[in-house]
PAROMAR-418280 format. One record per residue (C-alpha): residue in three letters; residue number from 1; x negated, y, z. Coordinates in steps of 0.1 Angstrom, whole numbers, plus 2048, in hexadecimal, padded with zeros to 3 digits. Example, Ala and Ser with C-alpha at 12.3 -4.5 7.8 and 13.67 -1.06 7.14 Angstrom:
BEGIN
rest->ALA&nr->1&px->785&py->7D3&pz->84E
rest->SER&nr->2&px->777&py->7F5&pz->847
END
This chain:
BEGIN
rest->MET&nr->1&px->7EC&py->719&pz->843
rest->VAL&nr->2&px->7F0&py->731&pz->85D
rest->LEU&nr->3&px->7EA&py->74B&pz->843
rest->ASP&nr->4&px->805&py->743&pz->831
rest->LYS&nr->5&px->820&py->746&pz->84D
rest->ILE&nr->6&px->80C&py->762&pz->85D
rest->ILE&nr->7&px->816&py->777&pz->836
rest->GLU&nr->8&px->83A&py->766&pz->836
rest->ARG&nr->9&px->840&py->778&pz->852
rest->ILE&nr->10&px->832&py->798&pz->84A
rest->GLU&nr->11&px->842&py->791&pz->828
rest->ILE&nr->12&px->827&py->7A3&pz->80B
rest->LYS&nr->13&px->83A&py->7A8&pz->7EF
rest->ASN&nr->14&px->82E&py->7C6&pz->7E1
rest->TRP&nr->15&px->812&py->7D7&pz->7D2
rest->TYR&nr->16&px->80B&py->7F4&pz->7E9
rest->GLN&nr->17&px->811&py->7DD&pz->803
rest->ILE&nr->18&px->7F6&py->7C4&pz->7F8
rest->LEU&nr->19&px->7E1&py->7E6&pz->7F1
rest->THR&nr->20&px->7E8&py->7F2&pz->815
rest->ILE&nr->21&px->7D6&py->7D7&pz->826
rest->ILE&nr->22&px->7BB&py->7D1&pz->80D
rest->SER&nr->23&px->7AD&py->7F6&pz->811
rest->GLY&nr->24&px->7B3&py->7F4&pz->837
rest->ILE&nr->25&px->79B&py->7D5&pz->83B
rest->ILE&nr->26&px->77D&py->7E3&pz->821
rest->LEU&nr->27&px->788&py->802&pz->835
rest->ILE&nr->28&px->782&py->7F3&pz->85A
rest->PHE&nr->29&px->764&py->7DF&pz->847
rest->ALA&nr->30&px->751&py->7FD&pz->83D
rest->LEU&nr->31&px->755&py->80F&pz->85C
rest->PHE&nr->32&px->740&py->7F2&pz->870
rest->THR&nr->33&px->72D&py->7E4&pz->857
rest->GLU&nr->34&px->715&py->7F3&pz->840
rest->THR&nr->35&px->716&py->7F6&pz->814
rest->LYS&nr->36&px->700&py->7E6&pz->805
rest->TYR&nr->37&px->6FF&py->7FA&pz->7E4
rest->ILE&nr->38&px->71A&py->818&pz->7EA
rest->PRO&nr->39&px->713&py->82F&pz->809
rest->ASN&nr->40&px->730&py->824&pz->81F
rest->LYS&nr->41&px->73F&py->84B&pz->822
rest->ASN&nr->42&px->74C&py->846&pz->7FA
rest->VAL&nr->43&px->758&py->81F&pz->805
rest->ILE&nr->44&px->768&py->82C&pz->821
rest->LEU&nr->45&px->777&py->84B&pz->80F
rest->ILE&nr->46&px->786&py->838&pz->7F2
rest->SER&nr->47&px->795&py->81B&pz->809
rest->LEU&nr->48&px->7A2&py->835&pz->81C
rest->GLY&nr->49&px->7B2&py->84B&pz->801
rest->LEU&nr->50&px->7BE&py->82F&pz->7F7
rest->LEU&nr->51&px->7D0&py->824&pz->813
rest->ILE&nr->52&px->7E0&py->842&pz->815
rest->PHE&nr->53&px->7EB&py->83F&pz->7F3
rest->SER&nr->54&px->7F8&py->81D&pz->7FB
rest->LEU&nr->55&px->80A&py->82C&pz->81D
rest->GLY&nr->56&px->817&py->846&pz->807
rest->GLU&nr->57&px->829&py->830&pz->7EC
rest->TRP&nr->58&px->839&py->813&pz->806
rest->MET&nr->59&px->849&py->837&pz->815
rest->GLN&nr->60&px->85A&py->83B&pz->7F4
rest->ARG&nr->61&px->867&py->81A&pz->7F6
rest->ALA&nr->62&px->88A&py->819&pz->806
rest->THR&nr->63&px->89B&py->7FC&pz->804
rest->LYS&nr->64&px->8C2&py->7F3&pz->7FF
rest->VAL&nr->65&px->8D7&py->7E0&pz->809
rest->SER&nr->66&px->8F6&py->7DC&pz->7F0
rest->ILE&nr->67&px->918&py->7C1&pz->7E9
rest->ARG&nr->68&px->913&py->7BB&pz->7C3
rest->GLU&nr->69&px->92A&py->7AA&pz->7A9
rest->ILE&nr->70&px->912&py->789&pz->7A5
rest->GLY&nr->71&px->923&py->770&pz->790
rest->TYR&nr->72&px->941&py->757&pz->7A4
rest->ASN&nr->73&px->92E&py->765&pz->7C7
rest->LYS&nr->74&px->941&py->788&pz->7C4
rest->GLY&nr->75&px->936&py->7A1&pz->7E2
rest->LEU&nr->76&px->913&py->790&pz->7E3
rest->LEU&nr->77&px->8FD&py->7A7&pz->7FF
rest->GLY&nr->78&px->8DD&py->7B0&pz->7EA
rest->GLN&nr->79&px->8C0&py->7C4&pz->7F2
rest->GLU&nr->80&px->8A3&py->7CD&pz->7DA
rest->LYS&nr->81&px->889&py->7EA&pz->7DE
rest->ILE&nr->82&px->893&py->811&pz->7CD
rest->ARG&nr->83&px->87B&py->82A&pz->7C9
rest->LYS&nr->84&px->882&py->848&pz->7D5
rest->MET&nr->85&px->875&py->868&pz->7DA
rest->ASN&nr->86&px->869&py->877&pz->7FC
rest->PHE&nr->87&px->854&py->892&pz->803
rest->TYR&nr->88&px->839&py->882&pz->81F
rest->GLY&nr->89&px->837&py->863&pz->806
rest->PHE&nr->90&px->82A&py->878&pz->7E9
rest->LEU&nr->91&px->815&py->88D&pz->7FB
rest->LEU&nr->92&px->801&py->870&pz->809
rest->ASN&nr->93&px->801&py->867&pz->7E1
rest->ILE&nr->94&px->7EF&py->882&pz->7DE
rest->LEU&nr->95&px->7D8&py->885&pz->7FB
rest->GLY&nr->96&px->7CE&py->861&pz->7F6
rest->LEU&nr->97&px->7C2&py->86C&pz->7D0
rest->PHE&nr->98&px->7B4&py->88B&pz->7DC
rest->ILE&nr->99&px->79C&py->876&pz->7F6
rest->VAL&nr->100&px->79B&py->859&pz->7E0
rest->TYR&nr->101&px->78C&py->86E&pz->7BE
rest->LEU&nr->102&px->774&py->883&pz->7D6
rest->GLY&nr->103&px->766&py->85E&pz->7E4
rest->LEU&nr->104&px->765&py->859&pz->7C2
rest->LYS&nr->105&px->750&py->87D&pz->7B8
rest->ASP&nr->106&px->731&py->877&pz->7C5
rest->LEU&nr->107&px->731&py->851&pz->7B3
rest->LEU&nr->108&px->737&py->858&pz->78C
END
């Protein structure tokens, strides 16, 4: 019940927001605990790369507020997420994918 209220207040609705939270949690656990089957270095690199990648995606999603004519409600105010290319967001995407590659390189 409490977790549902927290999730509603944070408004986690997109895949890149979920990836940011999951990779951040895995990164924190990998920094302070030791994994059995996969070396910590690789887990840290992969989760850090995914965290950076998801932050880059988040930077590239802008919220567009517009007035739309929908049905009988003329002039209804609406919001939508649009993808707008951002140089820094794209740079974070590339950097994140490269760090994930470095983490996977030793495992494969």
